[in-house]
C-alpha positions as CSV (number, residue, x, y, z in Angstrom):
1,M,-82.2,-103.6,-194.7
2,N,-83.6,-107.1,-196.3
3,H,-85.7,-109.9,-195.0
4,A,-86.7,-112.8,-196.1
5,I,-87.4,-117.0,-195.4
6,V,-84.5,-119.1,-196.2
7,K,-84.6,-123.0,-195.7
8,I,-82.0,-123.5,-193.2
9,N,-80.9,-127.1,-192.5
10,G,-84.7,-128.3,-194.0
11,V,-86.5,-125.8,-191.9
12,P,-88.0,-122.5,-193.2
13,T,-86.1,-119.9,-191.2
14,E,-86.0,-115.7,-191.5
15,I,-83.6,-114.4,-191.8
16,I,-82.8,-110.2,-191.7
17,T,-79.9,-108.3,-192.5
18,F,-78.3,-105.0,-193.0
19,N,-75.6,-103.8,-195.6
20,R,-75.3,-107.2,-197.5
21,W,-78.0,-110.2,-198.2
22,I,-76.6,-113.5,-197.2
23,E,-76.3,-114.4,-201.0
24,E,-74.5,-111.7,-202.0
25,E,-70.9,-111.8,-203.0
26,I,-68.3,-109.6,-200.5
27,P,-66.8,-107.2,-203.1
28,V,-63.1,-107.7,-203.6
29,D,-61.0,-105.2,-202.0
30,T,-63.4,-104.8,-199.2
31,R,-63.5,-105.8,-195.3
32,K,-64.3,-109.2,-194.8
33,D,-65.8,-108.8,-191.4
34,I,-69.8,-110.0,-191.2
35,V,-71.5,-109.6,-187.4
36,I,-73.9,-112.3,-186.6
37,I,-76.6,-112.2,-184.2
38,I,-77.8,-115.2,-182.3
39,T,-81.0,-114.6,-180.7
40,G,-82.7,-115.9,-177.3
41,N,-85.4,-118.0,-176.7
42,H,-87.9,-116.8,-178.0
43,G,-86.1,-116.6,-181.3
44,V,-88.1,-114.2,-183.5
45,P,-85.2,-111.7,-186.1
46,G,-87.5,-108.9,-185.7
47,F,-87.4,-108.3,-182.0
48,Y,-83.5,-107.4,-182.6
49,K,-84.1,-104.9,-185.4
50,E,-83.6,-102.1,-183.3
51,F,-80.4,-103.5,-181.5
52,A,-79.0,-104.1,-184.8
53,E,-79.7,-100.8,-186.1
54,V,-77.5,-99.0,-183.6
55,I,-74.7,-101.5,-184.5
56,Q,-74.7,-100.3,-188.5
57,S,-74.8,-96.7,-187.1
58,K,-71.1,-98.2,-185.5
59,L,-69.8,-100.0,-188.2
60,P,-68.6,-99.7,-191.6
61,S,-70.9,-99.6,-194.5
62,E,-69.7,-102.7,-196.3
63,V,-69.8,-104.5,-193.0
64,P,-73.1,-107.0,-193.1
65,I,-75.3,-107.9,-189.8
66,W,-77.5,-110.8,-189.5
67,I,-79.6,-111.7,-187.8
68,I,-80.8,-115.3,-187.2
69,G,-83.4,-116.9,-185.0
70,H,-84.1,-120.5,-183.6
71,A,-85.9,-123.4,-186.1
72,G,-89.7,-122.4,-186.9
73,H,-90.0,-119.8,-184.2
74,T,-92.0,-117.3,-186.3
75,K,-95.3,-117.8,-187.4
76,P,-95.7,-119.7,-191.2
77,P,-96.1,-118.0,-193.9
78,E,-99.5,-119.3,-196.0
79,N,-97.5,-120.2,-198.9
80,L,-95.0,-121.9,-196.8
81,I,-96.7,-123.7,-194.3
82,H,-96.4,-127.3,-195.6
83,D,-92.8,-127.1,-196.2
84,Y,-91.7,-127.2,-192.3
85,P,-91.1,-130.7,-191.2
86,D,-94.2,-132.1,-189.2
87,F,-93.4,-131.1,-185.4
88,E,-94.5,-134.4,-184.2
89,T,-92.8,-137.1,-186.3
90,E,-89.4,-134.5,-186.8
91,K,-88.6,-132.7,-183.6
92,H,-85.1,-133.2,-183.7
93,F,-85.2,-130.3,-186.7
94,Y,-86.8,-128.3,-183.6
95,D,-84.6,-129.3,-180.2
96,M,-81.5,-127.8,-178.5
97,N,-79.6,-130.1,-181.2
98,G,-81.4,-129.3,-184.4
99,N,-81.4,-125.3,-183.4
100,I,-77.4,-125.9,-182.8
101,Q,-77.1,-127.2,-186.3
102,H,-79.1,-124.9,-187.7
103,K,-76.5,-122.6,-187.1
104,I,-73.6,-124.2,-188.2
105,D,-75.7,-125.0,-191.4
106,F,-76.0,-121.3,-191.9
107,I,-73.1,-120.3,-191.1
108,K,-71.4,-123.3,-193.5
109,R,-73.7,-121.9,-196.5
110,F,-73.5,-118.5,-196.3
111,V,-70.5,-117.3,-194.4
112,P,-67.4,-116.9,-197.1
113,P,-64.6,-119.2,-196.2
114,D,-62.4,-116.3,-195.6
115,A,-64.7,-114.0,-193.4
116,K,-63.8,-112.5,-190.1
117,I,-67.0,-113.5,-188.0
118,H,-68.0,-111.5,-184.9
119,I,-71.0,-113.4,-183.5
120,I,-73.4,-111.9,-180.7
121,G,-75.3,-114.2,-178.3
122,H,-77.9,-113.5,-176.3
123,S,-79.2,-115.4,-173.5
124,I,-79.4,-119.2,-174.7
125,G,-77.9,-117.6,-177.9
126,S,-74.9,-117.8,-176.0
127,W,-75.0,-121.7,-175.0
128,I,-75.5,-122.2,-178.8
129,T,-72.2,-119.6,-179.7
130,L,-70.6,-121.7,-177.4
131,H,-71.3,-125.2,-179.1
132,L,-70.4,-123.1,-182.7
133,L,-67.0,-122.7,-181.1
134,K,-66.3,-127.0,-181.1
135,D,-66.6,-126.7,-185.0
136,S,-63.2,-126.3,-185.7
137,N,-63.9,-124.7,-189.0
138,I,-66.0,-122.0,-187.7
139,A,-63.9,-121.3,-184.8
140,N,-60.5,-120.7,-187.3
141,N,-63.0,-117.5,-188.6
142,V,-64.2,-116.3,-185.4
143,I,-63.2,-113.0,-184.1
144,K,-64.8,-112.3,-181.3
145,C,-68.0,-113.7,-179.1
146,Y,-70.5,-111.2,-177.2
147,L,-72.6,-112.9,-175.0
148,L,-75.0,-110.7,-174.0
149,F,-77.3,-111.6,-170.3
150,P,-75.6,-115.0,-171.1
151,V,-77.4,-118.6,-170.0
152,I,-74.7,-121.1,-170.1
153,E,-74.9,-123.3,-167.1
154,R,-77.2,-124.3,-164.4
155,M,-80.5,-122.9,-165.8
156,A,-83.2,-125.0,-163.7
157,E,-81.4,-124.1,-160.7
158,T,-82.0,-120.2,-161.5
159,S,-85.0,-119.0,-159.8
160,N,-86.8,-117.9,-162.8
161,G,-85.5,-121.8,-164.2
162,Q,-87.9,-123.0,-161.1
163,R,-90.7,-120.6,-161.6
164,L,-90.5,-121.5,-165.1
165,T,-90.8,-125.5,-164.8
166,K,-93.4,-125.1,-162.0
167,T,-95.9,-122.8,-164.8
168,V,-95.3,-122.4,-167.8
169,L,-94.1,-125.5,-168.8
170,R,-97.4,-127.4,-166.9
171,M,-99.7,-124.8,-169.1
172,N,-98.0,-126.1,-172.5
173,K,-101.3,-127.6,-173.8
174,F,-103.2,-124.8,-172.3
175,L,-100.8,-122.0,-173.9
176,I,-100.9,-123.8,-177.2
177,F,-104.8,-123.8,-177.3
178,L,-105.2,-120.5,-176.6
179,S,-102.3,-119.4,-179.8
180,W,-104.6,-121.8,-181.7
181,L,-107.8,-119.5,-180.5
182,I,-106.1,-115.8,-181.8
183,T,-105.7,-117.5,-185.0
184,F,-109.3,-117.1,-185.5
185,I,-109.0,-113.3,-184.6
186,P,-108.7,-110.6,-187.2
187,Y,-105.2,-109.4,-187.8
188,L,-106.2,-105.8,-187.1
189,I,-107.7,-107.2,-183.6
190,Q,-104.9,-108.5,-182.9
191,A,-102.4,-106.2,-183.5
192,F,-104.8,-103.8,-181.2
193,I,-104.7,-106.6,-178.5
194,I,-100.8,-106.6,-178.1
195,R,-100.7,-102.6,-178.3
196,V,-103.1,-102.5,-175.1
197,I,-101.3,-105.6,-173.6
198,S,-98.2,-103.9,-174.1
199,L,-99.1,-101.0,-172.3
200,F,-98.9,-102.9,-169.1
201,Y,-95.7,-104.5,-170.0
202,Y,-93.6,-101.8,-171.7
203,I,-93.6,-103.3,-175.4
204,P,-92.4,-100.7,-177.8
205,P,-95.1,-100.8,-180.3
206,S,-92.7,-101.3,-183.0
207,L,-92.6,-105.3,-181.7
208,T,-96.3,-105.7,-182.7
209,K,-95.3,-107.1,-185.5
210,P,-92.6,-109.9,-183.8
211,V,-95.2,-110.7,-181.1
212,L,-97.9,-111.4,-183.5
213,Q,-95.0,-113.6,-185.7
214,L,-94.5,-115.7,-182.7
215,V,-98.4,-116.0,-180.9
216,H,-99.4,-118.8,-183.3
217,P,-99.6,-122.7,-182.8
218,E,-96.7,-123.6,-184.6
219,P,-94.6,-121.2,-183.0
220,I,-95.5,-122.1,-179.5
221,K,-94.6,-125.6,-179.7
222,R,-90.9,-125.6,-181.1
223,L,-90.4,-122.4,-178.3
224,L,-92.2,-124.8,-175.3
225,L,-89.9,-127.2,-176.8
226,L,-86.6,-125.5,-176.5
227,T,-87.7,-124.4,-173.3
228,Q,-87.8,-127.7,-172.0
229,E,-84.8,-128.8,-173.4
230,E,-82.5,-125.9,-172.6
231,L,-83.4,-126.6,-168.5
232,N,-82.8,-130.3,-169.2
233,L,-79.7,-129.7,-170.9
234,V,-78.4,-126.4,-169.8
235,K,-76.5,-128.0,-166.4
236,Q,-72.4,-127.7,-166.2
237,R,-70.7,-124.9,-167.6
238,D,-68.2,-125.9,-170.7
239,D,-65.1,-125.2,-168.7
240,T,-62.8,-126.4,-171.6
241,T,-64.6,-124.9,-174.6
242,I,-64.3,-121.2,-172.3
243,A,-60.9,-121.7,-171.6
244,Q,-59.7,-122.4,-175.4
245,H,-61.5,-119.8,-176.1
246,K,-61.4,-117.3,-173.5
247,D,-59.4,-114.7,-176.1
248,K,-62.3,-114.4,-177.9
249,L,-65.0,-114.6,-175.2
250,F,-66.8,-111.0,-173.8
251,L,-69.7,-111.7,-171.5
252,Y,-72.0,-109.4,-170.5
253,Y,-74.0,-110.1,-167.6
254,G,-76.7,-108.5,-165.9
255,A,-76.3,-106.8,-162.2
256,N,-79.8,-108.5,-160.8
257,D,-80.4,-111.5,-163.6
258,A,-82.6,-114.3,-162.5
259,W,-81.5,-116.1,-164.9
260,T,-77.8,-116.0,-164.1
261,P,-77.3,-115.5,-160.1
262,M,-74.3,-113.4,-158.9
263,H,-72.5,-116.4,-157.3
264,Y,-72.6,-117.9,-160.9
265,I,-70.5,-114.7,-162.1
266,E,-67.9,-115.4,-159.2
267,D,-67.8,-118.6,-159.8
268,L,-67.1,-118.3,-163.5
269,K,-64.3,-115.7,-162.7
270,S,-62.7,-117.9,-160.1
271,K,-62.3,-120.3,-162.5
272,H,-61.1,-118.2,-165.4
273,P,-59.5,-115.2,-163.7
274,D,-58.2,-113.3,-166.9
275,I,-61.8,-113.9,-169.3
276,D,-63.6,-110.4,-170.2
277,V,-66.4,-110.7,-167.7
278,H,-68.8,-107.4,-167.3
279,V,-71.2,-106.9,-164.8
280,C,-73.9,-104.5,-166.2
281,K,-73.8,-100.9,-164.0
282,Q,-76.1,-99.1,-166.1
283,G,-79.4,-101.1,-165.4
284,F,-80.1,-103.6,-169.0
285,H,-82.2,-106.2,-168.6
286,H,-82.2,-109.3,-169.4
287,P,-84.8,-109.3,-172.1
288,F,-83.4,-106.0,-173.4
289,V,-84.8,-106.3,-176.7
290,L,-88.0,-104.6,-175.1
291,K,-86.6,-101.3,-174.0
292,D,-82.5,-101.8,-173.6
293,S,-81.5,-102.0,-177.2
294,V,-80.6,-98.8,-178.1
295,G,-77.9,-98.5,-175.2
296,L,-76.8,-102.1,-175.3
297,G,-76.5,-101.5,-179.4
298,K,-74.5,-98.3,-178.9
299,M,-72.1,-100.1,-176.4
300,I,-71.6,-103.2,-178.4
301,G,-71.5,-101.4,-181.8
302,N,-68.3,-99.5,-180.4
303,L,-66.8,-102.6,-179.0
304,L,-67.3,-104.5,-182.8
305,S,-66.3,-101.0,-184.4
306,E,-62.7,-101.0,-182.5
307,S,-62.0,-104.6,-183.3
308,I,-62.7,-104.3,-186.5
309,S,-60.8,-101.5,-187.3
310,S,-58.1,-102.8,-185.3
311,G,-58.2,-105.7,-187.6
312,T,-56.3,-106.0,-191.6
313,W,-58.6,-106.2,-194.6
C-alpha cells in the first residue's frame, strides 16, 4: 500500500493505492485494468482501506486499486496547510462541481489513455460517477461502474435528508467551533476519546486515524458545504446517462437504507427494466466501511475478478 498527498485540481488530496502508485508506468505486456474507488461524503480515503485490501486479494497482482476522496476532506498536513485554496474566497474548489472536476482531473492526469477503468462509487460517489460518464474520453475507457448504496436522486426528500436538513446543517457553526476546540487536545487524548466513542457507535479501532483526519475545522467546513450541495443538487435521477451507459452499470442498494427508499428502486427498475440492479440480502449497511468492508469487498472483488478475467489484455 502507498499513500501520499497529491495536488489534484489545485487541492492537496490524499491518495491511497494498492499494487501500483499513480505515477508508475504500466509495464509492457501486462493488464491495463485500473480500479478507482470514489468515496462517499465524508471523503476520507482511509475509511476504505480494508475494503480495498479485500478487493486486492481477489484480483491479479498487477491490477492497481486507487482510492480518492473529496477535495479537502482530510486534515491538512502542517507543511501544506497554506497550499489549500482559501475556503471563504475559493469555495468552487470544494463544492459539488469542484469535486466532479477534481475526479476528472485525477483520471485524465494519472490514468493511461489505453487503460480499462473499473469505478466503484459509494453513496454520493455514485452520483459523481454518473457525471464522469458524461465525459466521452473517460466513458470510452470505463468497463464497469459499481454503484454501492447509490445516492443519485431526490436526496432531500428521504428521511435521512430531511433529518440532516433539520438538525446537522443548522448546527454548522457549532460543529466547526467544536472541531476547532478539539485541535487544542493532544493527539493521543484525541485518539483515546475516539476509541471510547467508538465503543458506542461500533467504529472499529482501525478507523481511529481516519476519524482524526476528519475532525478538524477545515475538513468539517468542506464536508458540510458538500452536504448542503448534495441536498440542493441531487434531485431528479439522470435517466439519460443511465440509459446511455446501462451496460456499464451495477447498482447495489440497501434493503433498509434511509437514503434510498424502496420506491426509488422500484421506480428505477420500472424506467430501466434491463438494468443490473440488486437489493442487498446480506444485511450490509449504507456506511459499510464501519463493519461490512470484508463482506462487501469479497462480493465486489469477485465481480471485478470475473470482469477482468473475461476481458482482453
